[in-house]
N, C-alpha and C positions, 0 to 999 in steps of 0.2 A: 504494500500500500504506500503510495507516495502522496505527499502533501503539496498542494499548489499554493504558493504565497498569495495569489489573488483570491483564494478562498477565505481570506480573513479581512473582509471589507471594513470592519469596525476598528481596525488598528490605525492609529494616527502616525504619520511620518512627518518628522520635523527635520528640515535640512540644515538649520543653523545649529552647529554643535554647541554653541555657548548657551542656548536656551533649551537645549534638548534634555529631557529627563534621562537619567542613567538606568540601565537594566538592573532590576532587583533580583539577582540570581537566587538569593536565599528564599525569596517568596514564590519562586517558580514551582508549580506542582509537578508531579511525575508526568501528568498528561502534557503539560506545556513543554517539559524537557524532551519528551518523546517527539512532540511536534517540531521542536527546534532541530532535533537530530534529523528528522525526515526532511524538513525544509533545507537544512544545510547539505544533506546528501544530494538533494535535487539540484540545488544551486551549484555545488561543486562538480556535478556531472556535466554541467554546461561549459565548464572551463576547458579550454584547449591547452594541453601541455606543450611547451615550446620544444618539440622533438629535436629540432636542429641544434638547439643548445645542449640538450641532454646527450646527444650522440656525437657531438663535435670532438674530434681528435686533437685539434690544435686551437685552444682558446686564445692563444697569443695572436693568431692570424685572423680570427673571426671576432666580431663584436656582437654579442648576444645580449648585452645589457638591457636594451629596450624590451626585448621579448621576455626576458626574465623579470623585469620590473612590472610589465603588464600582467604576467602570471601571478606575481606576488600581490599586486593591486586587486586582481580578480578574486583571489582567495580571501583577502581582507574584506572586500566588498560582500562576498558571500556570507562571511561570518557576521558582519554588521547587519546586513539585510535580514538574515534569518533570526538574529536576536531581536531586532526591532519588531518583527512580526509575531514572534512566539513567546518572548519573555516579558513579564510585566515590567512596567517602567514607573519611575517616580524620581523625585528629587532627593538629594542627599540631605539628611537632617543634620543640623549642627550637633556636635557631640556635647553631651551634658557634662558639666564640671561638678564634682562633688562639693556640696556646700553652697553652690551658686544660688539656689532658690532661697536659702535663708538670708543671704546677703541682699538679694533683690527685695525680699519681703521687708527687711529692716529699713531699707532706703525708701520704699513705698510708704511705709508707716510714718517715717519722719517727714516725707514730703507732704503727706496728707494732713499732718498735724497743724 
């Protein structure tokens, strides 16, 4: 059974990485992780391996950097795309500091007095 990324129309895609929510891997259910794996397998199956770079006998004479970079970028894109579709997203919460609530409460009380 393969999973088609277009089969998840309710998922939101945000192109700006600075405003984008991060994947919440710890909150992903087993079902979502299985869907991620299926989506990733599907996306990776579409990527062409730069065979000429893999079988090249003389890398000093040939320049395969562009083909290899495109291959790397395609793998990266498949990972990101599959994660965006299948893994729940959210923003990072600020870490809580021990005792911080007590300090804020004291300051609030003093300010309101």
